C-alpha positions in Angstrom: -29.2 -53.2 7.4 -27.7 -53.0 3.9 -27.1 -49.5 2.5 -29.1 -48.6 -0.6 -27.0 -48.4 -3.8 -28.1 -44.8 -4.5 -27.0 -43.7 -1.1 -23.6 -45.4 -1.7 -23.3 -43.8 -5.1 -24.1 -40.3 -3.7 -21.5 -40.7 -0.9 -18.9 -41.9 -3.4 -19.6 -39.0 -5.8 -19.4 -36.5 -2.9 -16.0 -37.9 -1.8 -14.7 -37.7 -5.4 -15.9 -34.1 -5.7 -14.3 -33.1 -2.5 -11.0 -34.7 -3.6 -11.1 -33.0 -6.9 -11.8 -29.6 -5.2 -8.8 -30.1 -3.0 -6.6 -30.9 -6.0 -7.9 -27.9 -7.8 -7.2 -25.6 -4.8 -3.6 -26.9 -4.5 -3.1 -26.4 -8.2 -4.5 -22.9 -8.3 -1.8 -20.4 -9.1 -1.1 -17.9 -6.3 -2.4 -20.0 -3.4 0.9 -21.7 -2.7 3.1 -19.9 -0.2 5.9 -17.8 -1.8 9.3 -18.1 -0.4 10.9 -14.7 0.4 14.3 -13.8 1.8 14.4 -10.8 4.1 17.4 -9.1 5.7 17.6 -6.7 8.6 20.5 -4.3 8.5 21.8 -5.4 11.9 21.2 -8.2 14.5 17.7 -8.1 15.8 16.9 -6.1 18.9 13.8 -4.4 20.3 13.4 -2.1 17.4 12.9 -5.1 15.1 9.8 -6.1 17.0 7.4 -5.4 14.1 9.1 -7.9 11.9 9.5 -10.5 14.6 5.8 -10.1 15.4 4.8 -10.5 11.8 6.8 -13.7 11.6 5.8 -15.2 15.0 2.2 -14.3 14.9 1.6 -15.7 11.4 1.1 -12.4 9.7 3.4 -13.2 6.8 2.0 -16.7 6.6 -1.6 -15.3 6.4 -0.5 -13.3 3.4 0.8 -16.5 1.6 4.5 -15.8 2.3 7.2 -18.0 3.8 9.7 -15.5 5.0 13.3 -16.4 5.9 15.0 -13.6 7.9 18.8 -12.9 8.1 20.9 -10.1 9.5 23.3 -8.0 7.4 26.3 -6.2 8.9 24.9 -2.7 8.2 22.8 -0.8 5.8 25.3 -0.8 2.9 25.6 -4.6 3.3 21.8 -5.0 3.3 21.5 -2.9 0.2 24.3 -4.9 -1.5 22.3 -8.1 -0.7 19.2 -6.8 -2.3 21.1 -5.4 -5.3 22.7 -8.8 -5.9 19.4 -10.7 -5.4 20.7 -12.7 -2.4 17.9 -11.0 -0.5 14.5 -10.1 -2.0 13.7 -7.4 0.6 15.7 -5.7 3.2 15.4 -3.0 5.9 18.1 -0.3 5.2 18.7 3.3 5.7 17.2 5.2 2.8 20.0 7.8 2.8 22.5 5.0 2.3 20.3 3.9 -0.6 20.4 7.4 -2.1 24.2 7.4 -2.0 24.3 3.8 -3.4 22.0 4.7 -6.3 24.2 7.7 -7.2 27.1 5.3 -8.2 27.6 4.6 -11.9 25.9 1.4 -12.9 24.1 0.7 -9.7 21.0 -1.5 -9.9 17.7 0.4 -9.7 16.9 -0.7 -6.1 14.0 1.3 -4.7 12.4 1.7 -1.3 8.7 0.8 -1.1 7.8 1.5 2.5 9.4 4.0 5.0 9.5 2.6 8.5 11.3 5.5 10.2 9.6 8.7 9.2 12.3 10.5 11.1 15.9 9.1 10.9 17.2 8.2 14.4 20.4 10.2 13.8 21.6 11.9 17.0 24.5 13.2 19.0 24.6 11.5 22.4 26.5 13.4 25.0 27.1 13.7 28.7 25.5 16.6 30.5 28.2 16.2 33.1 30.6 17.3 30.3 28.6 20.6 30.0 26.6 19.5 26.9 22.9 20.1 26.9 22.1 21.4 23.5 23.7 21.5 20.0 25.7 24.7 20.5 27.5 23.2 23.5 29.4 20.8 21.2 31.9 23.6 20.3 35.1 23.1 22.2 34.3 19.4 22.9 35.5 16.1 21.5 33.1 14.3 19.3 33.7 10.6 18.7 32.7 9.4 15.2 32.5 5.7 14.5 33.6 4.2 11.2 30.7 4.2 8.7 28.4 5.9 11.1 25.3 7.1 9.1 24.6 10.0 11.5 28.1 11.4 11.0 27.4 11.7 7.3 24.7 14.3 8.0 26.4 16.0 11.0 28.2 18.8 9.0 24.8 19.9 7.5 23.1 19.9 10.9 26.1 21.7 12.5 25.9 24.5 9.9 22.1 24.7 10.2 22.6 25.3 13.9 25.5 27.7 13.6 27.9 25.3 15.1 31.5 26.1 14.0 32.9 22.8 12.8 36.4 24.1 13.3 35.7 24.4 17.0 34.7 20.8 17.4 37.5 18.2 17.8 36.5 14.9 16.1 38.1 11.6 17.0 37.7 8.6 14.7 36.7 5.6 16.8 35.5 2.0 16.3 31.7 1.4 16.6 32.6 -1.4 19.1 34.0 1.1 21.6 31.6 4.1 21.0 29.6 3.6 24.2 32.6 2.5 26.4 34.7 5.6 25.4 31.8 7.9 26.2 31.0 6.2 29.5 34.7 6.4 30.4 34.8 10.1 29.6 37.4 9.7 26.8 35.1 11.6 24.5 32.5 14.1 25.3 29.9 13.0 22.8 29.4 10.5 20.0 27.3 10.3 16.8 24.9 7.4 16.5 21.2 6.3 16.6 19.1 7.7 19.4 17.5 4.3 20.3 20.8 2.4 20.1 23.7 4.3 21.7 21.6 6.3 24.3 19.9 3.2 25.6 23.1 1.1 25.4 24.7 3.7 27.6 22.0 3.4 30.2 22.7 -0.3 30.2 26.3 0.6 31.1 25.1 2.4 34.2 25.0 6.0 33.0 22.0 7.7 34.6 19.4 8.9 32.2 19.6 12.4 33.6 23.3 12.6 32.6 22.5 11.9 28.9 21.8 14.6 26.4 20.2 13.0 23.3 20.4 15.6 20.5 18.1 14.2 17.8 18.9 15.6 14.4 15.2 15.7 13.6 14.8 18.2 16.4 17.6 20.4 15.0 16.4 20.8 11.4 17.0 17.4 9.8 14.6 16.6 6.9 15.8 13.2 6.0 13.8 10.0 6.3 15.2 6.9 8.0 15.1 3.2 7.5 12.9 1.8 4.7 12.0 -1.5 3.1 13.9 -1.9 -0.1 13.2 -4.5 -2.8 15.3 -6.2 -5.5 14.0 -4.8 -8.8 13.6 -8.1 -10.6 11.7 -9.6 -7.6 9.5 -6.6 -7.5 8.7 -6.8 -11.2 8.0 -10.6 -11.1 6.2 -10.6 -7.7 4.4 -7.3 -7.2 1.5 -9.0 -5.2 4.0 -10.6 -2.9 5.8 -7.3 -2.2 2.4 -5.7 -1.4 1.6 -8.7 0.9 4.9 -8.3 2.7 4.2 -4.6 3.2 0.7 -5.3 4.5 2.0 -7.9 7.0 4.7 -5.6 8.2 2.1 -2.8 8.8 0.1 -5.3 10.9 3.3 -6.1 12.9 3.9 -2.4 13.4 0.3 -1.9 14.7 0.8 -4.8 17.2 4.0 -3.2 18.4 2.4 0.2 18.8 -0.7 -1.2 20.5 1.1 -3.2 23.1 5.0 -2.8 23.2 5.2 -4.7 26.5 3.6 -7.7 25.0 5.5 -7.3 21.7 8.9 -7.3 23.4 8.2 -10.8 24.8 8.5 -12.1 21.3 11.8 -10.3 20.9 13.3 -11.6 24.1 12.3 -15.1 23.3 14.1 -14.9 20.0 17.2 -12.8 20.8 19.6 -14.6 23.0 20.8 -12.7 26.0 18.4 -9.7 25.4 17.4 -7.6 28.4 13.6 -7.2 28.5 13.7 -3.8 30.1 16.4 -2.4 27.8 14.8 -3.8 24.6 11.3 -2.5 25.7 12.8 0.9 26.2 14.4 0.7 22.7 11.2 -0.3 21.1 9.2 2.5 22.8 11.8 5.0 21.8 11.8 4.0 18.1 8.0 4.1 18.0 7.7 7.5 19.7 10.7 9.3 18.0 10.9 7.6 14.6 7.7 5.8 13.6 4.6 7.6 14.9 5.4 11.2 14.0 3.1 14.1 13.3 3.6 13.5 9.6 2.6 9.8 10.0 -0.5 10.8 12.0 -1.6 12.9 9.1 -0.4 10.9 6.1 -0.2 7.4 7.4 2.6 4.9 7.7 5.1 4.2 5.0 4.9 7.1 2.5 7.1 10.1 1.8 6.4 13.8 1.2 8.1 14.8 -2.0 9.1 18.3 -0.9 10.6 17.0 2.3 12.5 14.3 0.4 14.0 17.0 -1.9 15.0 19.1 1.2 16.6 16.0 2.7 18.6 15.4 -0.5 19.8 19.0 -0.3 21.1 18.4 3.2 22.9 15.3 2.1 24.5 17.2 -0.7 26.1 19.6 1.7 28.6 16.9 2.5 28.3 14.6 -0.6 28.8 15.5 -4.2 26.1 13.9 -6.3 26.6 12.8 -9.9 22.9 13.7 -10.3 20.5 14.6 -7.5 17.7 12.0 -7.4 14.0 12.8 -7.7 11.7 11.1 -5.1 10.5 8.7 -7.8 14.1 7.6 -8.5 14.4 6.2 -4.9 10.8 5.6 -3.7 8.0 3.6 -5.4 4.6 4.1 -3.7 2.7 1.6 -5.9 3.2 -1.2 -3.3 1.6 0.8 -0.5 -1.9 -0.2 0.6 -4.6 2.5 0.6 -4.3 5.3 3.2 -7.1 4.0 5.4 -5.0 0.8 5.9 -1.9 2.9 6.9 -3.5 5.3 9.4 -2.4 5.3 13.0 -4.3 6.5 16.0 
C-alpha cells in the first residue's frame, strides 16, 4: 500500500525538526565538554583515590569536563605549574602556597577547596628506640628530608610541646632514603606525612606496634593541609567549570569514604606495581586522620575556619619571616564551594 502524502510530509518534517534540535544542542554554549588540566603533587597512590574515582566513574565527565591528570614532583612544583598556567588546577599543600604567595610578584593563586582538614605532618619514630611521645625526641637523632613540609613546622610544634630543640640532633637526609635509614636504625625518627612514611615503613617489614606516629595535629598544630588551587585567569574565565570540578571531586571523596575497599580497586588498576593492602591502608588513614575530622563533620568538606587559619599562619611565622602575613581571603576563595548541604559528611 502506498503511503499517504500527508503522512510522508509529517515524517519528513519530524526528522528535520529532530535534526535541527540536535544541531542547536551541539551549538549551545556551555554544553560542550571543557578541557581541564589537573596536577597531583606527587605520583598517584591510595590517597589519590577521590580523584581517580572521579575520573574513572565519569564524575568529571558528568559535569561537562574532560580532565587530563599529571603528577608534579612536589607541592612547590604543582604550585608553579598552576601559577604559570601549564595546569589549570592542582592539589598542593596550602602552607606551601602561603609561603609562595609571600614572595614579591607572585601570581594571585588561591585555594578553592581544602581536602586535608588536618595536615598529615608527623614525626614517625621507632618505639624500640624509646620514643613513644613528643618529649621522647630529646636526645635522639631526627632525620629531616630535603624540602620536607612537616620539617618546616617542626620548630613551632617542638616549642609548643616544650621540646628543647638544642637537645635534638638533626640529620639532613634525602627523601629517597628516609624510610630505609629509619628501618635500619641509622636515625631514631623522621619527619614526613603520617599516611606516607609510616605505612611505607610497614611495607618494609617494621611491625606496626614498633611505630610511633606523632601527628602534629594531635600536638597543637592548627594548619590545614592539601587543597585544590586554581590558576587565577582560568578561575576568572571559567568559574562554572571550577565549581564543577569541585563538585565532582566531592562526589569522588564520598565514594572513597563510603567504600574504601572498592575505591582502592580503581587505584590498583591504574597505579603500576601498587600493593592493594598497603594502598588501602593509606587511603583509610588519610580519610580518618586528615579528611573526615570533627571540624568537617560540623562545617562540611572543603572550607576553612578563619580563626584557625590565622592561628596556623602564626605557627608558620615562628620559623618563617613573612613580608606580610596573609589574611584568609588572600589565600582561600570560598565562592567556588557548593552549599553546605552538599558538603556534609555522615
